[in-house]
C-alpha positions as CSV (number, residue, x, y, z in Angstrom):
1,M,19.8,84.9,5.0
2,T,19.6,86.3,1.7
3,R,19.2,83.7,-0.6
4,P,21.3,83.2,-3.5
5,H,20.3,85.0,-6.8
6,F,20.4,82.4,-10.0
7,T,21.3,83.8,-13.3
8,P,20.5,81.5,-16.2
9,P,23.2,80.9,-18.7
10,H,23.3,83.6,-21.5
11,L,23.1,81.4,-24.9
12,S,24.3,83.1,-27.3
13,P,22.4,83.2,-30.9
14,P,23.6,80.3,-32.4
15,A,23.2,78.5,-29.5
16,K,19.9,78.9,-29.5
17,K,19.3,78.4,-33.0
18,A,20.8,75.1,-32.4
19,L,18.7,74.0,-29.7
20,G,15.4,75.3,-31.5
21,W,16.2,72.8,-34.2
22,T,17.2,69.8,-31.7
23,G,13.8,69.9,-29.9
24,A,12.2,70.7,-33.2
25,V,13.6,67.2,-34.3
26,L,13.0,65.5,-31.3
27,V,9.2,66.8,-31.5
28,V,9.0,65.2,-35.2
29,I,10.6,61.8,-33.7
30,A,8.2,61.0,-31.4
31,I,5.3,62.1,-33.8
32,A,6.8,59.4,-36.4
33,V,7.4,56.6,-33.7
34,A,3.6,57.7,-32.7
35,I,2.6,57.4,-35.9
36,L,4.3,54.1,-36.7
37,I,3.1,52.1,-34.0
38,A,-0.6,53.3,-34.4
39,I,-0.3,52.0,-37.9
40,W,2.0,48.8,-37.3
41,D,1.1,45.6,-38.0
42,W,1.8,43.8,-35.2
43,N,1.7,40.7,-36.6
44,W,5.1,40.8,-37.2
45,F,6.5,39.5,-34.0
46,R,3.7,36.6,-34.7
47,G,6.8,34.4,-35.8
48,P,9.8,35.4,-32.5
49,L,7.0,34.9,-30.4
50,E,6.2,31.4,-31.7
51,R,9.9,30.6,-31.9
52,I,9.8,31.8,-28.6
53,A,7.2,29.7,-26.9
54,S,8.5,26.5,-28.7
55,A,11.8,26.9,-27.2
56,R,10.4,27.2,-24.1
57,M,7.5,24.5,-24.2
58,N,9.7,21.6,-25.9
59,R,7.0,21.7,-29.0
60,Q,5.4,23.6,-31.9
61,V,3.2,26.7,-30.7
62,S,1.8,28.7,-33.6
63,I,-0.5,31.4,-33.7
64,A,-3.0,31.5,-36.1
65,G,-4.4,34.4,-35.6
66,D,-4.0,38.5,-35.1
67,L,-1.5,40.0,-32.7
68,N,-2.7,43.4,-31.1
69,A,-0.9,45.5,-28.4
70,D,-2.0,49.0,-26.3
71,I,1.7,49.8,-25.3
72,W,0.6,53.8,-24.1
73,S,-0.4,53.0,-21.2
74,W,1.1,52.5,-18.0
75,R,-0.9,49.3,-18.1
76,P,-0.7,48.3,-21.1
77,S,-2.1,45.1,-22.8
78,A,-1.7,42.6,-25.7
79,T,-4.4,40.0,-27.5
80,V,-3.5,36.6,-29.1
81,D,-5.8,34.7,-31.4
82,G,-5.6,31.1,-32.2
83,V,-3.1,29.7,-30.4
84,A,-2.3,26.0,-30.8
85,I,0.1,23.9,-28.9
86,A,1.4,20.6,-30.6
87,N,1.5,18.2,-29.2
88,P,5.0,16.3,-28.4
89,A,6.0,13.5,-30.9
90,W,5.5,10.7,-28.9
91,A,1.8,11.8,-28.1
92,G,0.9,11.5,-32.2
93,P,-0.4,14.7,-34.5
94,G,-3.2,15.9,-32.3
95,K,-2.9,19.2,-30.3
96,L,-2.5,19.6,-26.8
97,G,-4.8,22.7,-26.9
98,T,-5.5,25.2,-28.4
99,I,-7.5,28.8,-27.0
100,D,-9.4,31.2,-29.6
101,R,-8.0,34.7,-27.4
102,L,-6.0,35.6,-25.3
103,R,-6.2,38.7,-23.6
104,V,-3.7,39.9,-21.1
105,R,-3.0,43.6,-19.3
106,I,0.0,44.3,-16.6
107,R,1.4,47.0,-14.7
108,L,4.1,48.5,-16.5
109,V,6.2,50.3,-13.6
110,P,6.5,46.6,-11.4
111,L,7.8,45.4,-14.8
112,L,10.9,47.4,-14.5
113,W,11.8,45.6,-11.4
114,G,10.9,42.5,-13.1
115,K,8.2,41.7,-11.5
116,A,5.0,40.8,-13.4
117,D,1.6,41.9,-11.6
118,I,-1.0,40.6,-14.3
119,R,-4.7,43.5,-13.7
120,V,-6.3,40.9,-16.2
121,L,-6.0,37.5,-17.8
122,A,-9.1,36.8,-20.0
123,V,-9.0,33.4,-21.7
124,E,-11.4,32.5,-24.0
125,R,-12.8,29.0,-25.3
126,P,-9.7,26.8,-24.2
127,N,-9.7,23.5,-25.6
128,F,-7.1,20.9,-24.0
129,S,-6.6,17.6,-23.8
130,L,-4.5,16.2,-21.5
131,L,-3.0,12.2,-22.2
132,A,-0.3,9.7,-19.9
133,D,0.3,7.0,-21.4
134,K,1.4,3.4,-20.5
135,Q,5.0,4.3,-19.6
136,G,3.9,7.4,-17.4
137,R,4.7,10.2,-20.0
138,K,2.0,12.9,-19.7
139,N,1.8,15.2,-23.0
140,W,1.7,18.6,-20.5
141,D,5.3,17.8,-19.6
142,F,7.3,21.0,-20.5
143,S,10.8,20.3,-18.3
144,D,12.3,17.9,-21.5
145,G,13.3,15.3,-18.5
146,R,13.9,18.1,-16.0
147,V,12.8,17.5,-12.7
148,R,9.0,19.3,-12.9
149,E,7.8,22.4,-10.7
150,P,4.1,22.7,-9.9
151,M,3.3,25.5,-11.7
152,N,3.2,29.2,-9.7
153,L,1.9,31.9,-11.9
154,P,2.0,35.6,-11.2
155,P,-0.3,37.9,-9.3
156,I,-3.4,38.2,-11.8
157,Q,-6.5,40.5,-10.3
158,R,-8.8,39.4,-12.4
159,F,-8.9,35.4,-14.3
160,L,-11.2,34.8,-16.5
161,I,-12.1,31.7,-18.4
162,Q,-15.2,31.6,-21.2
163,D,-16.0,28.3,-21.8
164,G,-13.4,26.5,-21.4
165,R,-13.3,22.5,-21.8
166,L,-10.4,19.9,-20.9
167,K,-9.9,16.5,-21.6
168,Y,-8.0,14.1,-19.5
169,L,-6.8,10.3,-20.6
170,D,-4.6,7.9,-18.4
171,A,-4.2,4.8,-20.6
172,R,-1.9,3.3,-17.2
173,R,-4.5,4.4,-14.6
174,D,-7.5,3.9,-16.9
175,V,-9.3,7.0,-16.2
176,R,-11.1,9.3,-19.1
177,F,-12.2,12.2,-18.1
178,E,-14.0,15.8,-19.7
179,G,-14.7,18.8,-17.6
180,L,-16.2,22.2,-18.2
181,I,-14.2,25.2,-16.9
182,N,-15.2,28.8,-16.2
183,A,-14.0,31.5,-14.0
184,R,-16.9,34.9,-14.1
185,E,-17.4,37.7,-11.8
186,Q,-20.4,35.2,-10.7
187,I,-21.6,31.7,-11.7
188,G,-25.2,31.3,-10.2
189,A,-26.0,31.8,-6.5
190,N,-24.0,31.1,-3.6
191,N,-20.8,33.8,-4.9
192,R,-19.7,31.6,-7.0
193,G,-16.8,32.6,-9.4
194,F,-14.6,29.5,-10.7
195,E,-16.0,26.1,-11.8
196,L,-14.8,22.7,-12.6
197,I,-17.4,20.0,-13.6
198,G,-16.8,17.2,-15.3
199,R,-17.6,13.5,-15.8
200,G,-16.0,10.6,-17.2
201,T,-15.1,7.1,-16.2
202,I,-12.1,5.0,-14.1
203,N,-11.5,1.2,-14.8
204,G,-15.4,1.5,-16.6
205,A,-16.9,3.4,-13.6
206,P,-18.5,6.7,-13.3
207,F,-16.5,9.6,-12.7
208,R,-17.7,12.8,-11.0
209,A,-15.2,15.6,-10.3
210,E,-16.5,19.7,-9.3
211,V,-14.3,22.5,-8.0
212,V,-15.6,25.2,-7.0
213,G,-14.2,28.7,-5.8
214,G,-15.1,32.1,-5.6
215,P,-15.0,34.8,-7.6
216,L,-11.0,35.2,-9.4
217,L,-11.8,39.1,-8.7
218,N,-9.1,41.6,-6.6
219,I,-7.8,38.2,-5.6
220,E,-4.6,39.5,-3.0
221,R,-1.3,38.0,-2.9
222,D,-1.0,37.8,0.5
223,K,-4.7,36.5,0.8
224,P,-5.2,33.0,0.5
225,Y,-8.5,31.7,-1.9
226,P,-10.7,29.5,-0.8
227,F,-11.9,26.6,-2.8
228,D,-14.1,23.1,-2.9
229,A,-14.0,20.0,-4.2
230,D,-16.5,17.2,-4.7
231,I,-15.4,13.9,-6.4
232,R,-17.3,10.6,-6.6
233,A,-15.1,7.7,-8.6
234,G,-17.9,4.3,-8.3
235,R,-18.3,3.9,-4.9
236,T,-15.4,6.2,-3.3
237,F,-16.7,9.5,-2.8
238,I,-14.1,12.7,-1.4
239,T,-15.0,16.0,-0.2
240,A,-12.7,18.7,0.4
241,K,-12.4,22.0,1.6
242,G,-9.6,23.8,1.4
243,A,-7.6,27.2,0.2
244,V,-4.7,28.8,-2.1
245,P,-2.2,30.7,0.5
246,K,-0.7,32.8,-1.6
247,P,-3.6,32.4,-5.0
248,F,-2.5,31.3,-8.0
249,D,0.9,29.4,-6.2
250,L,-0.6,26.0,-6.8
251,G,2.5,24.6,-5.7
252,H,1.1,25.4,-2.0
253,F,-2.5,24.3,-1.2
254,Y,-4.1,22.7,1.7
255,M,-7.3,20.5,1.9
256,D,-9.4,19.4,4.9
257,T,-10.3,16.5,3.3
258,T,-12.7,13.4,4.0
259,A,-12.8,10.1,1.8
260,R,-15.0,6.5,2.0
261,G,-14.9,3.9,0.4
262,P,-15.0,-0.1,-0.5
263,D,-11.0,-0.4,-0.6
264,L,-8.0,2.1,-0.5
265,A,-6.7,0.6,-3.4
266,E,-9.3,1.9,-6.1
267,L,-8.0,5.1,-4.7
268,F,-4.8,4.3,-7.4
269,P,-6.0,6.3,-10.4
270,L,-6.6,9.4,-8.3
271,T,-3.7,9.5,-6.8
272,G,-0.9,7.0,-8.6
273,V,0.3,5.8,-4.8
274,A,-0.2,1.8,-4.9
275,L,-2.2,1.5,-1.2
276,P,-3.2,-1.9,0.0
277,N,-6.6,-3.6,-0.4
278,T,-8.3,-2.7,2.4
279,P,-12.0,-3.2,4.0
280,P,-14.5,-0.4,3.4
281,Y,-12.9,2.7,5.1
282,N,-14.0,6.1,6.5
283,L,-11.2,8.6,6.9
284,R,-10.1,12.4,7.4
285,G,-7.2,14.1,7.1
286,R,-5.6,17.9,6.4
287,L,-4.0,17.5,2.7
288,V,-1.5,19.7,2.2
289,R,0.7,20.5,-0.9
290,D,4.1,21.7,-0.6
291,E,5.7,22.1,-4.1
292,L,6.3,18.2,-5.0
293,L,5.2,16.7,-1.5
294,W,2.2,15.9,-0.4
295,K,1.2,15.4,3.1
296,I,-1.9,14.0,5.3
297,D,-1.4,15.0,8.2
298,N,-3.9,14.5,11.4
299,L,-5.2,11.1,9.5
300,G,-8.1,9.6,11.5
301,G,-10.7,7.0,10.6
302,R,-11.8,3.9,10.2
303,V,-10.4,0.7,8.1
304,G,-13.2,-2.1,8.5
305,D,-13.7,-2.7,12.3
306,S,-10.1,-1.2,12.6
307,D,-9.7,2.7,13.5
308,L,-6.2,3.8,12.1
309,A,-4.0,7.2,12.7
310,G,-0.8,8.2,11.9
311,K,0.5,10.6,9.2
312,L,2.0,10.0,6.3
313,S,3.8,12.1,2.8
314,V,4.3,11.3,-0.7
315,D,7.5,13.1,-2.4
316,T,6.9,13.3,-6.5
317,A,10.1,14.6,-7.5
318,D,11.4,11.8,-8.5
319,E,10.7,9.1,-11.0
320,R,8.5,6.8,-8.5
321,P,6.5,8.6,-6.3
322,F,8.0,7.8,-2.7
323,L,5.5,7.0,0.6
324,R,6.8,7.8,3.8
325,A,4.4,6.7,6.8
326,N,3.9,6.3,10.7
327,L,0.3,4.5,11.2
328,R,-1.1,2.8,14.3
329,S,-4.1,1.5,15.7
330,R,-5.3,1.3,19.1
331,S,-7.9,-1.9,18.1
332,L,-6.8,-4.0,15.7
333,D,-9.4,-6.6,13.8
334,W,-7.1,-9.6,12.2
335,D,-9.7,-10.3,9.3
336,D,-9.0,-6.8,8.2
337,L,-5.3,-7.5,7.3
338,G,-6.5,-10.6,5.0
339,A,-7.9,-7.8,2.4
340,A,-3.9,-6.9,1.9
341,F,-3.1,-10.1,1.2
342,G,-6.1,-11.0,-1.4
343,A,-8.4,-12.6,0.9
344,A,-11.6,-11.5,2.9
345,P,-13.2,-10.7,6.3
346,K,-14.9,-13.5,7.4
347,A,-18.4,-14.0,6.4
348,G,-21.2,-12.9,9.0
349,P,-22.8,-10.1,10.7
350,G,-21.5,-7.3,12.1
351,E,-18.4,-7.6,9.9
352,T,-17.2,-4.8,7.5
353,A,-17.0,-6.0,4.1
354,S,-17.7,-4.7,0.3
355,P,-19.6,-6.9,-1.6
356,E,-17.6,-8.2,-3.3
357,Q,-14.9,-9.3,-0.2
358,A,-18.2,-10.6,1.2
359,A,-18.8,-13.1,-1.8
360,V,-14.8,-13.6,-1.5
361,A,-15.5,-15.2,2.2
362,R,-18.6,-16.7,1.7
363,K,-17.1,-18.7,-1.4
364,M,-13.8,-19.3,0.5
365,V,-15.9,-20.6,3.2
366,A,-17.9,-23.2,1.4
367,Q,-14.5,-24.5,-0.2
368,Q,-12.9,-24.6,2.9
369,R,-10.1,-22.7,1.7
370,L,-7.7,-20.6,3.7
371,L,-4.9,-19.1,1.2
372,P,-6.5,-16.5,-1.3
373,D,-5.8,-16.4,-5.0
374,T,-6.8,-13.3,-5.8
375,P,-3.7,-12.0,-8.0
376,L,-1.7,-9.7,-6.9
377,D,-0.9,-6.8,-9.4
378,V,2.9,-6.1,-9.6
379,S,2.8,-3.4,-12.1
380,R,1.6,-0.9,-9.0
381,I,4.6,-2.4,-6.7
382,R,7.0,-0.7,-8.9
383,A,5.2,2.0,-9.6
384,M,6.6,3.4,-6.1
385,D,8.8,3.5,-3.2
386,A,7.7,3.7,0.4
387,D,9.2,3.2,4.1
388,V,6.0,2.9,6.4
389,T,5.6,1.9,9.8
390,Y,2.6,0.5,11.4
391,K,2.1,-0.8,15.5
392,A,-1.1,-2.0,16.2
393,L,-1.6,-1.5,20.2
394,S,-4.0,-4.5,20.6
395,I,-5.4,-7.1,18.3
396,R,-8.6,-9.3,18.4
397,D,-10.4,-11.6,16.8
398,T,-7.0,-13.7,15.9
399,P,-6.7,-17.3,14.9
400,I,-4.2,-17.8,18.4
401,K,-4.2,-14.9,20.3
402,L,-2.1,-12.2,19.7
403,S,-1.7,-9.1,21.8
404,S,-0.2,-6.6,19.9
405,G,2.0,-5.9,16.7
406,E,4.4,-3.9,14.7
407,V,6.1,-4.1,11.2
408,R,8.2,-1.2,8.8
409,V,7.8,-2.1,5.3
410,R,10.1,-0.8,2.3
411,L,9.6,-0.9,-1.5
412,D,12.6,-0.2,-3.7
413,K,11.7,-0.7,-6.9
414,G,9.4,-3.4,-6.6
415,L,11.7,-5.1,-3.8
416,L,9.0,-5.5,-0.9
417,K,10.5,-6.2,2.6
418,A,8.5,-6.5,5.7
419,Q,10.9,-6.5,8.7
420,P,11.2,-6.5,11.2
421,M,7.8,-7.5,11.7
422,R,6.9,-8.5,15.6
423,L,3.5,-9.9,17.0
424,D,3.1,-10.0,20.6
425,L,1.5,-13.0,22.1
426,P,0.4,-13.4,25.8
427,R,3.0,-15.8,26.3
428,G,6.0,-15.4,23.7
429,R,5.7,-13.8,20.3
430,V,6.1,-14.5,16.4
431,E,9.4,-12.3,15.1
432,G,11.3,-12.1,11.5
433,G,10.1,-11.1,7.7
434,V,8.7,-11.1,4.6
435,T,10.5,-10.5,1.7
436,L,8.4,-10.5,-1.8
437,N,10.5,-9.5,-4.8
438,A,7.8,-7.8,-7.9
439,R,10.6,-7.0,-10.2
440,N,10.1,-9.8,-12.4
441,A,7.0,-10.8,-14.3
442,V,6.5,-13.7,-11.9
443,A,6.6,-12.3,-8.2
444,R,9.1,-14.3,-5.1
445,T,8.2,-14.8,-1.5
446,D,10.5,-15.6,1.2
447,L,9.2,-16.1,4.6
448,D,10.8,-16.6,7.8
449,L,9.1,-16.5,10.8
450,R,10.5,-17.5,14.7
451,L,7.4,-18.3,17.5
452,S,9.7,-17.4,20.6
453,N,8.9,-18.5,24.6
454,S,5.9,-19.1,23.7
455,R,3.2,-21.8,25.1
456,I,1.1,-24.6,24.4
457,E,-1.8,-23.5,26.0
458,T,-1.5,-19.7,24.4
459,I,-0.6,-21.2,20.9
460,I,-3.6,-23.7,21.2
461,P,-5.9,-22.9,23.9
462,L,-7.2,-26.0,24.8
463,S,-9.9,-26.7,27.3
464,F,-10.6,-30.7,29.2
465,Q,-13.4,-30.7,31.9
466,G,-13.1,-27.5,33.3
467,G,-8.6,-27.2,32.6
468,T,-5.7,-27.5,30.6
469,P,-5.2,-30.9,29.2
470,V,-1.3,-29.5,28.0
471,T,1.0,-26.8,29.4
472,G,4.5,-26.4,28.5
473,P,6.7,-23.8,26.4
474,M,6.8,-23.9,22.7
475,V,8.9,-22.4,20.1
476,G,9.0,-22.9,16.0
477,R,10.3,-21.9,13.0
478,A,8.9,-21.2,9.3
479,K,11.3,-20.7,6.5
480,L,9.6,-20.5,3.2
481,T,9.9,-19.8,-0.4
482,G,7.5,-19.4,-2.9
483,S,6.5,-18.5,-6.5
484,G,3.3,-16.5,-8.0
485,N,1.3,-13.7,-7.9
486,S,-0.7,-14.4,-5.3
487,V,-1.0,-15.9,-1.8
488,H,-1.8,-19.3,-3.4
489,A,0.0,-19.4,-5.9
490,A,3.2,-18.9,-3.6
491,F,2.6,-21.2,-0.7
492,G,1.5,-24.1,-3.5
493,S,5.3,-23.9,-5.0
494,A,6.8,-23.2,-1.7
495,D,10.0,-24.9,-0.3
496,G,11.7,-24.9,2.4
497,E,10.9,-26.1,6.8
498,V,8.7,-25.6,9.2
499,T,9.3,-26.7,12.3
500,V,7.3,-26.9,16.1
501,V,9.1,-28.2,19.2
502,A,7.4,-28.5,22.7
503,P,11.1,-28.7,25.2
504,N,9.2,-29.6,28.0
505,G,5.7,-29.7,29.7
506,E,3.1,-31.7,31.0
507,I,-0.2,-33.7,29.5
508,R,-3.1,-35.2,30.7
509,K,-2.8,-38.7,31.4
510,A,-6.0,-39.6,30.0
511,I,-5.2,-37.6,26.5
512,A,-2.2,-39.0,26.8
513,E,-3.3,-42.7,26.5
514,L,-5.9,-41.9,24.6
515,M,-3.0,-41.1,22.0
516,G,-2.1,-44.5,22.3
517,V,-5.5,-45.7,21.1
518,N,-5.4,-46.9,25.0
519,V,-9.0,-46.9,25.8
520,I,-10.1,-48.8,28.5
521,K,-6.8,-46.8,30.5
522,G,-7.8,-43.7,29.1
523,L,-11.6,-44.0,29.9
524,G,-10.9,-44.6,33.4
525,L,-8.4,-41.9,33.4
526,L,-11.3,-39.1,32.2
527,N,-12.4,-38.4,35.3
528,K,-9.1,-37.9,37.0
529,K,-6.7,-34.6,36.3
530,D,-3.3,-36.5,36.8
531,M,-0.8,-35.0,34.6
532,T,2.0,-36.8,32.9
533,P,5.8,-34.9,32.1
534,I,6.2,-33.8,28.1
535,R,9.6,-34.9,28.0
536,C,10.3,-33.8,24.2
537,G,7.7,-32.4,21.2
538,V,9.2,-31.6,17.6
539,A,6.6,-31.2,14.5
540,N,9.7,-30.9,11.6
541,F,8.4,-30.3,7.9
542,Q,9.8,-30.7,5.1
543,T,8.6,-28.7,2.1
544,R,9.1,-28.8,-1.7
545,G,7.1,-27.9,-4.3
546,G,4.2,-26.7,-2.0
547,V,4.0,-30.0,-0.4
548,M,4.7,-30.3,3.3
549,R,5.9,-33.7,4.8
550,A,6.6,-34.7,7.9
551,D,8.7,-37.4,8.7
552,N,9.6,-36.3,12.1
553,I,6.4,-35.3,14.4
554,V,7.1,-37.2,18.2
555,L,6.0,-36.4,21.4
556,D,7.3,-38.2,24.3
557,T,5.2,-38.4,27.1
558,G,5.4,-40.4,29.9
559,P,3.3,-43.6,28.9
560,V,3.2,-43.4,25.6
561,L,5.8,-42.2,22.9
562,V,3.8,-40.8,19.9
563,K,4.9,-41.0,16.2
564,G,3.9,-38.8,13.6
565,S,4.1,-38.9,9.7
566,G,1.8,-37.3,6.6
567,T,1.9,-34.2,4.4
568,V,0.1,-31.2,4.1
569,N,-0.1,-30.2,1.1
570,L,-0.8,-26.0,0.2
571,A,-1.8,-26.8,-3.2
572,T,-4.5,-28.2,-2.6
573,E,-5.2,-26.9,1.1
574,R,-5.4,-30.7,2.3
575,V,-4.4,-32.4,5.1
576,D,-2.8,-36.5,5.5
577,L,-1.4,-37.3,8.5
578,K,-0.7,-40.3,10.5
579,F,0.0,-40.5,14.4
580,R,1.1,-43.9,16.4
581,G,1.3,-44.2,20.0
582,H,3.7,-47.0,21.4
583,D,3.4,-47.8,24.5
584,K,6.7,-48.0,27.4
585,K,5.2,-50.5,29.5
586,F,3.6,-53.8,28.5
587,R,-0.1,-54.4,29.0
588,L,-2.5,-57.6,28.7
589,M,-4.8,-56.6,25.8
590,R,-2.8,-53.5,24.7
591,V,-3.9,-52.9,21.0
592,L,-2.2,-49.7,18.5
593,L,-4.3,-48.5,16.0
594,P,-3.3,-45.2,14.4
595,I,-4.9,-42.2,14.4
596,T,-5.7,-40.3,11.0
597,A,-6.2,-36.5,10.6
598,K,-6.8,-35.9,6.8
599,G,-9.3,-33.6,4.9
600,P,-9.1,-29.9,3.9
601,I,-7.0,-27.5,6.4
602,M,-9.5,-25.6,7.7
603,A,-11.9,-28.3,9.1
604,P,-9.8,-31.5,9.3
605,K,-11.4,-35.2,10.2
606,M,-10.1,-37.2,13.1
607,G,-10.1,-40.5,12.8
608,V,-8.7,-44.1,13.9
609,E,-7.5,-46.3,10.7
610,P,-9.1,-49.5,10.2
611,G,-7.6,-52.4,9.7
612,A,-4.4,-50.9,10.9
613,A,-4.3,-52.8,14.1
614,I,-1.0,-54.3,15.5
615,A,0.0,-56.4,18.5
616,Q,2.1,-55.0,21.6
617,G,4.4,-57.1,20.8
618,G,5.4,-57.0,16.8
619,A,5.1,-52.7,18.2
620,A,9.2,-53.1,18.8
621,L,11.1,-49.6,17.8
622,T,14.3,-47.8,18.5
623,L,14.5,-44.4,19.7
624,G,17.6,-44.0,17.7
625,S,15.2,-44.6,14.3
626,L,12.6,-42.0,15.6
627,L,14.9,-39.6,17.4
628,S,18.2,-39.3,15.7
629,P,17.2,-36.7,13.4
630,L,16.5,-34.5,16.0
631,A,20.5,-33.4,16.2
632,A,20.1,-31.9,12.7
633,I,16.6,-30.4,13.4
634,L,16.4,-28.5,17.1
635,P,19.3,-26.2,16.0
636,F,17.0,-24.8,12.5
637,V,14.6,-23.6,15.5
638,D,16.9,-22.8,17.8
639,P,20.3,-23.6,19.1
640,G,19.7,-23.9,22.4
641,L,17.4,-26.2,21.9
642,A,19.5,-29.1,21.2
643,K,20.5,-28.6,24.5
644,D,17.8,-28.2,26.7
645,A,17.7,-31.1,29.4
646,N,14.5,-32.8,28.2
647,C,15.2,-33.1,24.8
648,A,18.6,-33.5,25.3
649,A,18.5,-36.6,27.1
650,L,15.9,-37.1,24.7
651,I,18.5,-37.7,21.4
652,A,21.3,-39.1,24.3
653,E,19.1,-41.8,24.5
654,A,18.6,-42.0,21.1
655,K,22.1,-42.6,20.3
656,A,23.2,-45.0,22.7
657,D,23.1,-48.2,21.4
658,G,19.7,-47.4,19.3
659,A,18.0,-47.8,22.8
660,P,14.6,-49.9,22.7
661,V,11.6,-48.1,23.1
662,R,9.8,-50.3,26.6
663,S,7.6,-52.9,24.3
664,V,7.7,-55.8,23.9
665,S,8.8,-58.8,21.5
666,S,6.4,-61.3,20.1
667,K,8.1,-64.2,22.4
668,A,8.4,-62.4,25.2
669,L,4.6,-62.2,25.2
670,T,4.7,-66.1,24.9
671,A,6.7,-66.4,27.7
672,K,5.1,-64.4,30.3
673,R,1.3,-66.5,29.3
């Protein structure tokens, strides 16, 4: 096949002349542009660049030095000297930072498609002072009130930092830090290329941080960039090995982290998350950042003498961080929970506690105190929101037998609700909730807990001559409201009601007789294991201003009806109770002596009130005067209690003409003689 012959168009002489002139003009223009660019003073662009940068950063940006550019290349470059970034108005007249020289080289072709591919970014002697005030404002926040996005730089093949300095001051968290930053081809041994090393203080305690990585050279966008971190703040130690999956996208990275220290609450200055006070801890997990969401997966380790596992996340998109967590313990040491309320693990060998917590424990034991008075930092509670679930599969070292427990804690703008809360006993459970309102200067605590389906021998595990002296069901309810920024202050000002009921059961006859101080009869029964029924037992405490006053303590047994009264002062942590037995049958040589319980709540002393003996004949007493309040008290605990066979019978007997207890007047005693 013959190819067609191409014949160039024929131009007339005038056309050829015009085309020649056009080519000459274009060449002259190109030469003129080249000469203009060569001699152009790029400093003319300083003003426009300052205005653009100032608008983007919402504060004044100035360029005091020269501005130079080399654009005759497929990889154009520019150099800027003397860059300064001012503070926002609220931070004062100082500067956020300065850079002596900034040099950048980019690839031109990707830029034509709207993508930045930085070949070189060199920063000489940067000096930045970061400030966060007590209101939480940050001078490095350029968002102008919008949601802050994490830093995501375009790909940088060679990133160099020479003699960088960084200062950081957080007034709210009391953190001060000064460090040096360098990123070169190689820094010392171990193939280091990036290095941030600095020292400072957190709450006055020494603080040191070191973050190192490989050289920031020939970085590939899809190849993770590894780094190590080592942070020591007082007695808190944090180490991490991590990587940035896509280098320079600082909104995404992960770290395999270990942390140990005396108290999780001391992590607040580093994290901004208000964790509860705890005994010393040693934890590990993988920390992952996903934009504004921080997650810890595979959390494990120990807190005090308890194991802890689970996962948690912190969402920082809103004004207050939001903590979500699902945590569990296979075995919880009950003492370890005390630190969350300002208490400490009990003093003694084998207990894990910081020196400060051990000192608190010794002090409370020496003072025979139960309620801690460590002040609650309400500002930390207001600083975050939370939704946390916790489950303990087993519980040990408890004041009463507990087998397991779980709670859900929700925190919203300073209002903390621990509800539902459940503590399982071998028989029965405690259920309810606690609310802490920290929205005001003085916190307010509301507590409502119910004891259901339990047993006396479970709550009061007594042993008497190889047997259980008291058995039977037990229920109860505590509903209290108090104000104060410590557990002691809240209970010391509490109002409300506490009631415990034993609807029926059995008690050793010897114990029942001794409660009436029938010493001869009681001693005679000590070697016998005969049981007598408990018809109904009630202890009701009306609480005002931290003083629990009992006017209705009643225990109705076969031989004796016991009446009690007195106070439990939660502010002074002292009890003053008196019990008097009323024999249901006439007995010669019977003397009634009140039994007393006085002293600290932690160690009350039992005794017999001297000089208070009364003859049996003067003990005439009606069931009505003792038991008529039961009709109002029992429904507070459980509406079904008033219908219980034994308690209902006792109430009915009390209402029947003020029926007297089976005792005898002095006239009857004289007649029998």
